[in-house]
Residue frames as qw, qx, qy, qz and C-alpha x, y, z in Angstrom:
[[0.463, 0.017, -0.276, -0.842, 197.49, -21.87, 232.36],
 [0.640, -0.176, -0.717, -0.215, 196.37, -25.50, 232.91],
 [0.303, -0.197, -0.707, 0.607, 196.92, -25.02, 236.77],
 [0.218, 0.138, 0.228, -0.939, 194.57, -22.01, 236.71],
 [0.562, 0.024, -0.419, -0.713, 192.04, -23.51, 234.49],
 [0.688, -0.113, -0.702, -0.147, 191.80, -27.04, 235.89],
 [0.471, -0.177, -0.711, 0.491, 192.68, -26.56, 239.51],
 [0.046, -0.164, -0.314, 0.934, 191.53, -23.01, 240.38],
 [0.401, 0.088, -0.244, -0.879, 188.60, -22.85, 238.11],
 [0.713, -0.001, -0.546, -0.439, 187.25, -26.37, 237.40],
 [0.236, 0.178, -0.877, 0.378, 188.41, -28.21, 240.60],
 [0.338, 0.027, 0.595, -0.728, 185.34, -27.43, 242.60],
 [0.760, 0.235, -0.073, -0.601, 183.16, -29.15, 239.93],
 [0.894, 0.268, -0.358, 0.000, 185.56, -32.04, 239.17],
 [0.672, -0.700, 0.242, -0.005, 187.42, -33.28, 242.21],
 [0.912, 0.001, 0.232, 0.338, 189.81, -35.43, 240.23],
 [0.470, 0.785, -0.038, 0.402, 191.35, -32.31, 238.67],
 [0.482, -0.856, 0.184, 0.025, 193.26, -31.73, 242.04],
 [0.878, -0.023, 0.202, 0.433, 196.09, -33.73, 240.35],
 [0.436, 0.729, 0.068, 0.523, 196.99, -30.38, 238.59],
 [0.366, -0.911, 0.129, -0.138, 198.05, -29.02, 241.91],
 [0.813, -0.429, 0.299, 0.255, 200.96, -31.33, 242.19],
 [0.025, 0.793, -0.487, -0.366, 204.35, -30.48, 240.80],
 [0.394, -0.228, 0.863, 0.219, 205.25, -34.09, 239.99],
 [0.572, 0.521, 0.632, -0.041, 202.07, -34.60, 237.84],
 [0.362, 0.909, 0.037, -0.203, 202.49, -31.37, 235.87],
 [0.096, -0.710, 0.619, 0.322, 206.27, -31.99, 235.36],
 [0.511, 0.005, 0.842, 0.175, 205.77, -35.49, 234.08],
 [0.515, 0.614, 0.590, 0.095, 203.19, -34.45, 231.55],
 [0.137, 0.925, -0.184, -0.302, 205.04, -31.12, 230.57],
 [0.250, -0.487, 0.762, 0.346, 207.98, -33.47, 229.50],
 [0.505, 0.235, 0.819, 0.137, 205.77, -35.76, 227.69],
 [0.376, 0.850, 0.284, -0.235, 203.92, -32.87, 226.05],
 [0.019, -0.811, 0.432, 0.394, 207.27, -31.30, 224.96],
 [0.371, -0.230, 0.843, 0.314, 208.49, -34.61, 223.49],
 [0.506, 0.523, 0.685, 0.020, 205.34, -35.16, 221.50],
 [0.255, 0.926, 0.096, -0.260, 205.37, -31.58, 220.07],
 [0.219, -0.667, 0.588, 0.403, 209.05, -32.04, 219.18],
 [0.466, 0.062, 0.854, 0.222, 208.25, -35.09, 217.13],
 [0.395, 0.747, 0.529, -0.074, 205.49, -33.23, 215.42],
 [0.172, 0.965, 0.040, -0.192, 207.16, -29.90, 214.57],
 [0.408, -0.628, 0.508, 0.426, 210.87, -30.54, 214.16],
 [0.551, 0.175, 0.678, 0.454, 210.61, -32.43, 210.77],
 [0.310, 0.868, 0.359, 0.144, 208.62, -29.44, 209.33],
 [0.220, -0.926, 0.150, 0.269, 211.12, -27.17, 210.76],
 [0.577, -0.301, 0.577, 0.494, 214.02, -29.04, 209.12],
 [0.500, 0.509, 0.612, 0.341, 212.16, -28.88, 205.87],
 [0.100, 0.974, 0.202, 0.015, 211.56, -25.18, 206.03],
 [0.413, -0.773, 0.318, 0.361, 215.23, -24.51, 207.03],
 [0.601, -0.096, 0.617, 0.499, 216.51, -26.39, 204.11],
 [0.356, 0.752, 0.496, 0.248, 214.15, -24.51, 201.73],
 [0.041, -0.999, 0.019, -0.018, 215.52, -21.29, 203.04],
 [0.771, 0.386, -0.299, 0.409, 219.03, -22.67, 202.91],
 [0.381, -0.781, 0.331, -0.367, 219.68, -21.81, 206.59],
 [0.949, 0.073, -0.284, 0.113, 222.56, -24.30, 206.92],
 [0.730, -0.569, 0.100, 0.367, 225.76, -24.90, 209.08],
 [0.363, 0.875, -0.301, 0.112, 228.89, -22.91, 208.44],
 [0.947, -0.234, -0.004, 0.218, 232.01, -24.89, 208.89],
 [0.145, -0.881, 0.391, 0.225, 235.62, -23.67, 209.57],
 [0.895, 0.420, -0.148, -0.010, 237.20, -25.37, 206.47],
 [0.322, 0.676, -0.601, 0.280, 240.94, -24.95, 207.49],
 [0.238, -0.403, 0.737, -0.488, 240.40, -26.70, 210.83],
 [0.632, 0.116, 0.645, -0.414, 237.35, -29.07, 210.32],
 [0.309, 0.294, -0.643, -0.636, 237.82, -30.57, 206.91],
 [0.088, -0.132, -0.987, -0.038, 235.96, -33.77, 208.03],
 [0.177, 0.528, 0.670, -0.490, 232.87, -31.66, 208.75],
 [0.041, 0.187, -0.407, -0.893, 232.43, -30.21, 205.28],
 [0.188, -0.309, -0.851, -0.380, 229.54, -32.50, 204.57],
 [0.134, -0.574, -0.698, 0.408, 227.68, -30.89, 207.41],
 [0.031, -0.200, 0.115, 0.972, 227.34, -27.54, 205.42],
 [0.348, -0.223, -0.626, -0.661, 224.04, -28.84, 203.98],
 [0.343, -0.394, -0.810, 0.267, 222.68, -29.55, 207.46],
 [0.180, -0.792, -0.247, -0.528, 220.00, -26.95, 208.65],
 [0.392, -0.058, -0.567, 0.722, 220.94, -24.95, 211.73],
 [0.266, -0.206, 0.142, -0.931, 219.17, -22.55, 214.11],
 [0.524, -0.323, -0.767, -0.180, 217.22, -25.55, 215.39],
 [0.211, -0.169, -0.615, 0.740, 217.27, -23.80, 218.76],
 [0.372, -0.089, -0.091, -0.919, 214.17, -21.85, 217.63],
 [0.694, -0.222, -0.569, -0.380, 212.12, -25.03, 217.64],
 [0.530, -0.190, -0.721, 0.404, 213.54, -26.13, 221.02],
 [0.056, -0.045, -0.346, 0.935, 212.76, -22.73, 222.55],
 [0.488, -0.142, -0.258, -0.822, 209.28, -22.60, 221.18],
 [0.671, -0.234, -0.694, -0.116, 208.55, -26.02, 222.55],
 [0.418, -0.161, -0.635, 0.629, 209.96, -25.18, 225.99],
 [0.124, -0.022, 0.160, -0.979, 208.09, -21.83, 226.17],
 [0.562, -0.176, -0.483, -0.648, 204.83, -23.38, 225.00],
 [0.669, -0.258, -0.693, 0.069, 204.97, -26.23, 227.38],
 [0.324, -0.068, -0.510, 0.794, 206.00, -24.01, 230.33],
 [0.318, -0.104, 0.007, -0.942, 203.26, -21.46, 229.76],
 [0.684, -0.233, -0.479, -0.498, 200.67, -24.32, 229.64],
 [0.769, -0.249, -0.578, 0.115, 201.85, -26.48, 232.55],
 [0.446, -0.055, -0.448, 0.773, 203.56, -24.01, 235.04],
 [0.154, -0.831, -0.457, 0.278, 202.14, -21.34, 237.24],
 [0.458, 0.552, 0.148, 0.681, 202.70, -18.02, 235.49],
 [0.326, -0.897, -0.037, -0.295, 202.26, -15.97, 238.78],
 [0.835, -0.405, 0.043, 0.371, 205.62, -17.50, 239.98],
 [0.029, 0.950, -0.235, -0.203, 208.50, -15.00, 239.91],
 [0.504, -0.433, 0.689, 0.289, 211.08, -17.68, 239.39],
 [0.608, 0.434, 0.637, 0.193, 209.27, -18.88, 236.21],
 [0.270, 0.948, 0.148, -0.077, 209.06, -15.28, 234.90],
 [0.227, -0.840, 0.413, 0.267, 212.63, -14.69, 235.50],
 [0.575, -0.158, 0.741, 0.310, 213.84, -17.88, 233.81],
 [0.560, 0.632, 0.526, 0.101, 211.59, -17.21, 230.79],
 [0.155, 0.979, -0.068, -0.115, 212.93, -13.73, 230.39],
 [0.379, -0.621, 0.619, 0.296, 216.64, -14.92, 230.69],
 [0.644, 0.145, 0.714, 0.232, 215.97, -17.62, 228.09],
 [0.434, 0.829, 0.350, 0.049, 214.42, -15.12, 225.69],
 [0.029, -0.939, 0.267, 0.216, 217.27, -12.69, 226.11],
 [0.425, -0.442, 0.719, 0.326, 219.93, -15.28, 225.34],
 [0.606, 0.433, 0.653, 0.137, 217.81, -16.66, 222.46],
 [0.290, 0.947, 0.107, -0.084, 217.75, -13.14, 220.93],
 [0.200, -0.791, 0.515, 0.264, 221.59, -12.77, 221.27],
 [0.520, -0.146, 0.797, 0.270, 222.14, -16.21, 219.72],
 [0.565, 0.646, 0.513, 0.001, 219.58, -15.56, 216.99],
 [0.143, 0.939, -0.178, -0.257, 221.43, -12.35, 216.01],
 [0.288, -0.595, 0.701, 0.267, 224.77, -14.28, 215.94],
 [0.584, 0.155, 0.785, 0.138, 223.29, -17.09, 213.80],
 [0.464, 0.807, 0.335, -0.141, 221.55, -14.66, 211.45],
 [0.065, 0.886, -0.362, -0.281, 224.75, -12.70, 210.77],
 [0.435, -0.294, 0.798, 0.297, 226.60, -16.08, 210.02],
 [0.540, 0.477, 0.691, 0.059, 223.88, -16.98, 207.50],
 [0.325, 0.921, 0.144, -0.162, 223.69, -13.54, 205.94],
 [0.000, -0.860, 0.448, 0.245, 227.46, -13.08, 205.55],
 [0.951, 0.223, -0.211, 0.032, 228.08, -16.85, 204.74],
 [0.212, 0.604, -0.650, 0.410, 230.97, -16.72, 207.35],
 [0.641, -0.201, -0.721, 0.172, 231.71, -19.06, 210.32],
 [0.254, -0.300, -0.503, 0.770, 231.54, -16.05, 212.84],
 [0.010, -0.776, -0.538, -0.328, 228.64, -13.84, 213.36],
 [0.283, -0.949, -0.030, -0.134, 228.66, -11.26, 216.16],
 [0.355, 0.609, -0.535, 0.465, 232.13, -10.08, 217.20],
 [0.599, -0.262, -0.698, 0.290, 233.12, -11.87, 220.36],
 [0.125, -0.014, -0.424, 0.897, 233.16, -8.51, 222.34],
 [0.445, -0.143, -0.159, -0.869, 229.68, -7.78, 221.35],
 [0.736, -0.244, -0.596, -0.208, 228.36, -11.27, 222.12],
 [0.507, -0.170, -0.640, 0.553, 230.13, -11.10, 225.53],
 [0.084, -0.074, 0.197, -0.974, 228.62, -7.64, 226.28],
 [0.607, -0.212, -0.415, -0.644, 225.25, -9.05, 225.55],
 [0.719, -0.203, -0.658, 0.092, 225.82, -11.96, 227.82],
 [0.323, -0.019, -0.480, 0.816, 227.12, -9.69, 230.61],
 [0.292, -0.189, -0.029, -0.937, 224.17, -7.47, 230.28],
 [0.737, -0.282, -0.497, -0.361, 221.78, -10.36, 230.82],
 [0.655, -0.136, -0.597, 0.442, 223.95, -11.50, 233.81],
 [0.072, 0.102, -0.336, 0.934, 223.79, -8.01, 235.36],
 [0.507, -0.276, -0.205, -0.791, 219.99, -8.08, 235.17],
 [0.780, -0.212, -0.589, -0.024, 219.85, -11.55, 236.80],
 [0.508, 0.011, -0.512, 0.692, 222.28, -10.40, 239.46],
 [0.071, -0.197, 0.181, -0.961, 220.59, -7.16, 240.24],
 [0.654, -0.315, -0.344, -0.595, 217.11, -8.70, 240.38],
 [0.790, -0.227, -0.556, 0.126, 218.17, -11.46, 242.77],
 [0.383, 0.036, -0.462, 0.799, 220.01, -9.08, 244.97],
 [0.243, -0.147, 0.154, -0.946, 217.06, -6.64, 245.26],
 [0.771, -0.109, 0.023, -0.627, 214.26, -9.14, 245.17],
 [0.005, 0.352, -0.935, 0.053, 215.82, -12.42, 246.59],
 [0.782, -0.090, -0.440, -0.432, 214.05, -15.67, 246.15],
 [0.759, -0.187, -0.560, 0.275, 215.97, -17.25, 249.18],
 [0.459, -0.887, -0.059, -0.003, 216.59, -15.94, 252.65],
 [0.587, -0.564, 0.349, 0.465, 220.36, -16.54, 251.95],
 [0.666, 0.728, 0.159, -0.012, 220.46, -15.24, 248.48],
 [0.288, 0.867, -0.388, 0.122, 223.86, -13.69, 248.72],
 [0.560, -0.559, 0.606, -0.088, 225.33, -16.55, 250.74],
 [0.653, 0.450, -0.573, -0.205, 227.46, -19.16, 248.79],
 [0.777, -0.413, 0.434, -0.191, 227.60, -22.63, 250.14],
 [0.266, 0.580, -0.741, -0.209, 230.10, -25.39, 249.27],
 [0.902, 0.010, -0.337, -0.269, 229.49, -28.99, 248.38],
 [0.810, 0.002, -0.514, 0.281, 230.83, -31.80, 250.72],
 [0.220, 0.186, -0.509, 0.811, 230.93, -29.35, 253.62],
 [0.388, -0.644, -0.657, 0.058, 228.82, -28.81, 256.67],
 [0.267, -0.891, -0.248, 0.271, 228.04, -25.16, 257.75],
 [0.418, -0.304, 0.292, 0.805, 230.81, -23.73, 255.50],
 [0.316, 0.796, 0.469, 0.216, 229.39, -20.71, 253.56],
 [0.376, -0.174, 0.038, 0.909, 230.40, -17.25, 252.56],
 [0.216, 0.867, 0.420, -0.161, 228.15, -14.09, 252.37],
 [0.481, 0.044, 0.266, 0.834, 229.62, -12.01, 249.49],
 [0.071, 0.640, 0.300, -0.704, 226.94, -9.24, 249.87],
 [0.456, 0.757, 0.047, -0.466, 226.78, -6.96, 246.82],
 [0.049, -0.485, 0.792, 0.368, 229.62, -8.89, 245.15],
 [0.562, 0.218, 0.784, -0.147, 226.85, -11.40, 244.53],
 [0.574, 0.754, 0.056, -0.313, 225.87, -9.44, 241.34],
 [0.210, 0.704, -0.634, -0.242, 229.33, -9.94, 239.91],
 [0.331, -0.187, 0.922, -0.072, 229.12, -13.59, 240.92],
 [0.626, 0.466, 0.553, -0.289, 225.79, -13.99, 239.07],
 [0.455, 0.777, -0.283, -0.329, 227.34, -12.37, 235.94],
 [0.078, -0.526, 0.839, 0.118, 230.10, -14.96, 236.08],
 [0.461, 0.071, 0.862, -0.201, 227.86, -17.91, 236.54],
 [0.626, 0.607, 0.330, -0.362, 225.37, -16.92, 233.78],
 [0.340, 0.783, -0.430, -0.293, 228.10, -15.97, 231.25],
 [0.118, -0.462, 0.874, 0.089, 230.17, -19.02, 231.91],
 [0.543, 0.195, 0.798, -0.175, 227.28, -21.52, 231.74],
 [0.607, 0.701, 0.130, -0.352, 226.02, -20.02, 228.48],
 [0.324, 0.732, -0.564, -0.201, 229.44, -20.22, 226.80],
 [0.369, -0.301, 0.876, -0.081, 230.16, -23.71, 228.17],
 [0.672, 0.360, 0.614, -0.205, 227.15, -25.14, 226.47],
 [0.519, 0.802, -0.077, -0.287, 227.79, -23.23, 223.30],
 [0.091, 0.676, -0.716, -0.151, 231.36, -24.51, 223.05],
 [0.495, -0.086, 0.855, -0.128, 230.20, -28.06, 223.68],
 [0.681, 0.543, 0.359, -0.336, 227.86, -27.90, 220.77],
 [0.144, 0.678, -0.568, -0.444, 230.38, -29.06, 218.19],
 [0.082, 0.105, -0.952, -0.276, 229.52, -32.76, 217.35],
 [0.539, -0.230, -0.554, -0.591, 226.17, -34.48, 216.52],
 [0.738, -0.446, -0.490, -0.126, 224.16, -34.98, 219.74],
 [0.538, 0.076, -0.547, 0.637, 227.03, -33.97, 222.08],
 [0.066, -0.198, 0.263, -0.942, 225.62, -30.72, 223.69],
 [0.648, -0.248, -0.171, -0.699, 221.81, -31.71, 223.67],
 [0.807, -0.119, -0.578, 0.025, 222.53, -35.22, 224.95],
 [0.434, 0.028, -0.552, 0.712, 224.66, -33.93, 227.78],
 [0.271, -0.245, 0.105, -0.925, 221.97, -31.31, 228.56],
 [0.735, -0.296, -0.450, -0.412, 219.47, -34.10, 229.08],
 [0.726, -0.192, -0.573, 0.328, 221.60, -35.70, 231.83],
 [0.152, 0.096, -0.311, 0.933, 222.48, -32.25, 233.51],
 [0.438, -0.297, -0.193, -0.826, 218.77, -31.40, 233.28],
 [0.744, -0.326, -0.573, -0.111, 217.83, -34.64, 235.13],
 [0.523, -0.087, -0.492, 0.691, 220.34, -33.72, 237.88],
 [0.008, -0.084, 0.179, -0.980, 218.93, -30.25, 238.23],
 [0.566, -0.367, -0.449, -0.586, 215.35, -31.44, 238.29],
 [0.717, -0.352, -0.567, 0.200, 216.12, -33.47, 241.32],
 [0.359, -0.090, -0.337, 0.866, 218.03, -30.52, 243.06],
 [0.170, -0.255, -0.125, -0.944, 215.29, -28.06, 242.09],
 [0.651, -0.440, -0.512, -0.348, 212.46, -30.31, 243.45],
 [0.663, -0.290, -0.514, 0.462, 214.42, -30.77, 246.68],
 [0.214, 0.039, -0.154, 0.964, 215.08, -26.96, 247.07],
 [0.352, -0.262, -0.238, -0.866, 211.37, -26.38, 246.72],
 [0.741, -0.400, -0.515, -0.162, 210.24, -28.99, 249.24],
 [0.273, -0.782, 0.290, -0.479, 210.57, -27.55, 252.79],
 [0.884, -0.395, 0.225, -0.108, 210.74, -30.86, 254.69],
 [0.922, 0.164, 0.073, 0.344, 213.36, -32.46, 252.32],
 [0.335, 0.767, -0.204, 0.508, 215.46, -29.25, 252.08],
 [0.451, -0.748, 0.304, -0.382, 215.58, -29.09, 255.81],
 [0.960, -0.176, 0.210, 0.053, 216.51, -32.81, 256.14],
 [0.839, 0.307, 0.056, 0.446, 219.37, -32.47, 253.60],
 [0.413, -0.681, -0.012, 0.605, 220.42, -29.03, 255.05],
 [0.376, 0.210, 0.416, 0.801, 220.21, -27.27, 251.80],
 [0.133, 0.145, 0.093, -0.976, 218.63, -23.80, 251.12],
 [0.247, 0.561, 0.787, -0.076, 214.74, -23.87, 250.94],
 [0.062, 0.140, -0.281, -0.947, 213.58, -21.70, 247.98],
 [0.452, 0.355, 0.632, -0.520, 209.77, -21.80, 248.10],
 [0.560, 0.658, 0.017, -0.503, 209.15, -20.44, 244.55],
 [0.048, 0.529, -0.758, -0.378, 211.73, -22.70, 242.91],
 [0.540, 0.093, 0.829, -0.112, 209.48, -25.77, 242.83],
 [0.620, 0.652, 0.263, -0.349, 207.81, -24.45, 239.68],
 [0.135, 0.717, -0.598, -0.332, 211.16, -24.49, 237.91],
 [0.446, -0.135, 0.881, 0.082, 210.93, -28.18, 237.84],
 [0.631, 0.592, 0.472, -0.166, 208.06, -27.76, 235.27],
 [0.313, 0.868, -0.260, -0.285, 210.44, -25.64, 233.12],
 [0.152, -0.512, 0.836, 0.124, 213.31, -28.14, 233.46],
 [0.572, 0.168, 0.802, -0.037, 210.88, -31.03, 232.51],
 [0.575, 0.769, 0.152, -0.233, 209.72, -29.09, 229.43],
 [0.129, 0.784, -0.578, -0.185, 213.49, -28.57, 228.54],
 [0.440, -0.281, 0.853, 0.014, 214.02, -32.27, 229.05],
 [0.670, 0.446, 0.585, -0.093, 211.16, -33.47, 226.75],
 [0.432, 0.868, -0.054, -0.238, 212.20, -30.88, 224.14],
 [0.063, -0.690, 0.699, 0.179, 215.88, -31.85, 224.32],
 [0.605, -0.005, 0.796, -0.014, 214.88, -35.59, 224.06],
 [0.611, 0.679, 0.371, -0.168, 212.86, -34.78, 220.90],
 [0.293, 0.887, -0.303, -0.190, 215.55, -32.68, 219.38],
 [0.339, -0.511, 0.780, 0.130, 218.26, -35.33, 220.07],
 [0.740, 0.326, 0.588, -0.025, 216.12, -37.81, 217.81],
 [0.611, 0.768, 0.138, 0.131, 217.00, -35.54, 214.82],
 [0.035, 0.923, -0.379, 0.059, 220.44, -34.20, 216.12],
 [0.763, -0.371, 0.516, 0.116, 221.99, -37.67, 216.74],
 [0.034, -0.534, 0.665, 0.522, 224.67, -38.71, 214.28],
 [0.335, 0.118, 0.192, 0.915, 224.28, -38.15, 211.45],
 [0.029, 0.486, 0.461, -0.742, 222.48, -35.00, 212.43],
 [0.235, 0.623, 0.645, 0.376, 219.47, -33.70, 210.46],
 [0.102, -0.902, -0.120, -0.401, 219.53, -30.24, 212.31],
 [0.511, 0.017, -0.451, 0.732, 221.78, -28.32, 214.58],
 [0.239, -0.759, -0.499, 0.343, 220.87, -26.02, 217.45],
 [0.271, 0.714, 0.097, 0.638, 222.89, -23.10, 216.57],
 [0.243, 0.125, -0.477, 0.835, 223.92, -20.35, 219.04],
 [0.473, -0.335, -0.111, -0.807, 220.22, -19.38, 219.44],
 [0.859, -0.308, -0.364, -0.186, 219.64, -22.74, 221.18],
 [0.720, 0.029, -0.468, 0.512, 223.09, -23.33, 223.05],
 [0.143, 0.321, -0.274, 0.895, 223.31, -19.93, 224.50],
 [0.546, -0.415, -0.062, -0.726, 219.82, -19.84, 225.73],
 [0.890, -0.278, -0.352, -0.084, 219.94, -23.38, 227.29],
 [0.598, 0.085, -0.458, 0.652, 223.36, -22.75, 228.91],
 [0.053, -0.366, 0.230, -0.900, 222.05, -19.48, 230.42],
 [0.730, -0.397, -0.230, -0.507, 219.05, -21.26, 231.77],
 [0.856, -0.157, -0.446, 0.208, 221.14, -23.71, 233.53],
 [0.364, 0.200, -0.354, 0.838, 223.25, -20.98, 235.23],
 [0.338, -0.400, 0.011, -0.852, 220.20, -19.03, 236.23],
 [0.826, -0.348, -0.358, -0.263, 218.43, -22.03, 237.77],
 [0.727, -0.060, -0.486, 0.480, 221.53, -22.87, 239.71],
 [0.112, 0.271, -0.261, 0.920, 221.61, -19.34, 241.12],
 [0.580, -0.387, -0.152, -0.700, 217.83, -19.46, 242.13],
 [0.893, -0.305, -0.306, -0.128, 218.12, -22.81, 243.86],
 [0.302, -0.832, 0.448, -0.131, 221.39, -21.85, 245.51],
 [0.902, -0.128, 0.352, 0.212, 223.44, -24.69, 244.02],
 [0.339, 0.901, -0.236, -0.131, 225.95, -22.32, 242.19],
 [0.133, -0.621, 0.769, 0.074, 229.11, -24.18, 243.17],
 [0.674, 0.027, 0.734, -0.085, 227.39, -27.57, 242.68],
 [0.658, 0.704, 0.079, -0.255, 226.72, -26.48, 239.10],
 [0.146, 0.707, -0.675, -0.151, 230.45, -26.94, 238.41],
 [0.356, -0.186, 0.914, -0.063, 230.01, -30.58, 239.35],
 [0.618, 0.415, 0.598, -0.297, 226.62, -31.35, 237.76],
 [0.625, 0.776, 0.015, -0.082, 227.80, -29.73, 234.54],
 [0.608, -0.570, 0.429, 0.348, 231.31, -31.05, 234.85],
 [0.659, 0.304, 0.526, 0.444, 231.54, -32.11, 231.15],
 [0.252, 0.902, 0.212, 0.281, 230.80, -28.44, 230.13],
 [0.405, -0.876, 0.219, 0.146, 233.37, -27.24, 232.55],
 [0.710, -0.231, 0.521, 0.414, 235.92, -29.49, 230.96],
 [0.554, 0.576, 0.466, 0.380, 235.06, -28.37, 227.52],
 [0.041, 0.983, 0.028, 0.175, 235.27, -24.58, 228.28],
 [0.562, -0.739, 0.325, 0.180, 238.39, -25.24, 230.41],
 [0.755, 0.068, 0.455, 0.467, 240.19, -26.90, 227.55],
 [0.368, 0.801, 0.252, 0.400, 239.53, -23.86, 225.40],
 [0.257, -0.959, 0.099, -0.068, 240.86, -21.50, 228.09],
 [0.719, -0.449, 0.417, 0.329, 243.96, -23.59, 228.79],
 [0.702, 0.354, 0.387, 0.482, 244.71, -23.84, 225.02],
 [0.201, 0.910, 0.157, 0.328, 244.44, -20.05, 224.65],
 [0.432, -0.873, 0.227, -0.005, 246.44, -19.10, 227.72],
 [0.780, -0.287, 0.426, 0.357, 249.21, -21.74, 226.97],
 [0.623, 0.561, 0.324, 0.438, 249.51, -20.56, 223.30],
 [0.065, 0.953, 0.029, 0.295, 249.84, -16.98, 224.25],
 [0.564, -0.767, 0.304, 0.044, 252.52, -17.80, 226.92],
 [0.624, -0.346, 0.631, 0.304, 254.58, -20.33, 224.93],
 [0.376, 0.525, -0.428, -0.633, 253.42, -20.18, 221.38],
 [0.197, 0.081, -0.959, -0.187, 252.65, -23.86, 221.50],
 [0.684, -0.217, -0.176, -0.674, 249.42, -25.92, 221.86],
 [0.404, -0.229, 0.818, -0.341, 248.53, -28.49, 224.48],
 [0.676, 0.308, 0.636, -0.211, 245.64, -29.92, 222.42],
 [0.397, 0.174, 0.663, 0.610, 245.58, -30.71, 218.76],
 [0.115, -0.408, -0.337, -0.841, 242.50, -28.53, 218.73],
 [0.015, 0.224, 0.721, -0.655, 240.04, -27.10, 221.19],
 [0.642, -0.485, 0.397, -0.442, 237.46, -27.56, 222.76],
 [0.382, -0.396, 0.835, 0.015, 238.49, -31.04, 223.84],
 [0.794, 0.326, 0.476, -0.189, 236.04, -32.96, 221.64],
 [0.583, 0.784, -0.178, -0.116, 237.90, -31.67, 218.57],
 [0.127, -0.653, 0.746, -0.003, 241.25, -32.87, 219.99],
 [0.616, -0.079, 0.777, -0.100, 239.96, -36.36, 220.05],
 [0.710, 0.647, 0.200, -0.193, 238.63, -35.94, 216.46],
 [0.231, 0.841, -0.483, -0.079, 242.17, -35.00, 215.45],
 [0.298, -0.449, 0.841, -0.052, 243.51, -38.09, 217.10],
 [0.298, 0.116, -0.838, -0.442, 241.19, -40.25, 214.86],
 [0.221, 0.231, 0.843, -0.432, 238.32, -41.08, 217.16],
 [0.038, -0.467, -0.699, -0.540, 234.91, -41.33, 215.38],
 [0.268, -0.377, 0.005, -0.886, 232.25, -38.82, 216.09],
 [0.759, -0.395, -0.341, -0.389, 229.88, -41.30, 217.64],
 [0.757, -0.136, -0.499, 0.400, 232.63, -42.71, 220.02],
 [0.228, 0.176, -0.299, 0.910, 233.49, -39.28, 221.34],
 [0.448, -0.386, -0.102, -0.800, 229.89, -38.32, 221.86],
 [0.820, -0.348, -0.425, -0.162, 228.88, -41.54, 223.66],
 [0.684, -0.080, -0.466, 0.555, 232.03, -41.49, 225.90],
 [0.052, 0.235, -0.217, 0.946, 231.45, -37.77, 226.84],
 [0.619, -0.430, -0.227, -0.617, 227.88, -38.58, 227.69],
 [0.810, -0.237, -0.492, 0.212, 229.21, -41.24, 230.09],
 [0.398, 0.060, -0.344, 0.848, 231.48, -38.63, 231.65],
 [0.309, -0.369, -0.055, -0.875, 228.42, -36.25, 231.97],
 [0.765, -0.402, -0.416, -0.283, 226.43, -39.00, 233.75],
 [0.675, -0.134, -0.501, 0.526, 229.36, -39.62, 236.20],
 [0.113, 0.177, -0.219, 0.953, 229.35, -35.88, 237.09],
 [0.506, -0.407, -0.199, -0.734, 225.60, -35.82, 237.62],
 [0.820, -0.344, -0.456, 0.027, 225.75, -38.74, 239.97],
 [0.541, 0.006, -0.405, 0.737, 228.61, -37.20, 241.75],
 [0.094, -0.319, 0.050, -0.942, 226.74, -33.87, 242.15],
 [0.677, -0.462, -0.291, -0.494, 223.63, -35.57, 243.63],
 [0.732, -0.195, -0.513, 0.403, 225.97, -37.26, 246.23],
 [0.229, 0.253, -0.267, 0.901, 226.70, -33.70, 247.45],
 [0.488, -0.504, -0.230, -0.674, 223.16, -33.38, 248.75],
 [0.867, -0.442, -0.213, -0.087, 223.72, -36.00, 251.42],
 [0.779, -0.049, -0.202, 0.592, 227.54, -35.98, 251.94],
 [0.024, 0.819, -0.046, 0.571, 227.89, -32.90, 254.13]]
């Protein structure tokens, strides 16, 4: 909206408004705008949720030390998504197909997570939607993403998968790309969702992963830099930097209130939507495999849960005291703050490693 108003309409009268043409300018101010709005509205949002008694549900037999969190408001993802959508609509170009796609995906996952959170609150149970229904919803969104990108590609090599740390190694999977998209979107949304178990863990990690994706997305949308680094040039992807910057600002603002001891939790409406956004952006900018590295912490968290389930079904024994992995360390006696900070450090290491893949080919 600001691009259209200040650059396309008013620029001919006020030449200094040409700054609205530049991605870097709009990205910086979309992040700052999101952060300021977060500081303004989230305290009011916390107050409303407390009044409505929309609070966390804790699995009492397993997380006895989390009982005190049952008075903490949840569904904070509503505020995060509101801020991201508002900032993106104001600062991004809305005639961009990549922006429209990511906003639709985020809204789809938000609705799915909202239903799950609402059922938890209504039934006063720790589980909302049945797993199979939640998975069906995620797969449905993944199918829409895959079919759209297959039929209306944003890159000349949309169905070609490239591999980090290699030069010229790629694989064209043709229509299997749709199935691949489903896997990426579903896996990324669930990975963030599973990581959201301690104060500040998921949203803090998202900030670091978001920074990594901002750099990757900017490079993918810059023709000269993309050619120099030998990565796919995706012209329309540059506007996604605005979305990611809005996400970054909103996440920083939310972390202020979600840090230990948390005043508010994201809920599934936030974690599913933000996780789905990461996967979709990785697909758009053709960094699908690199997403495994940049989001390495999320991969470890979801991997620990899968290993626990498979090993238990095969042997009747558990590898971890509890999964996902952050709960294992809780059971070992680590404090919540120590786990979160150390996991943030791991997230930073993975982000730095992922950025090195852009040059090491």
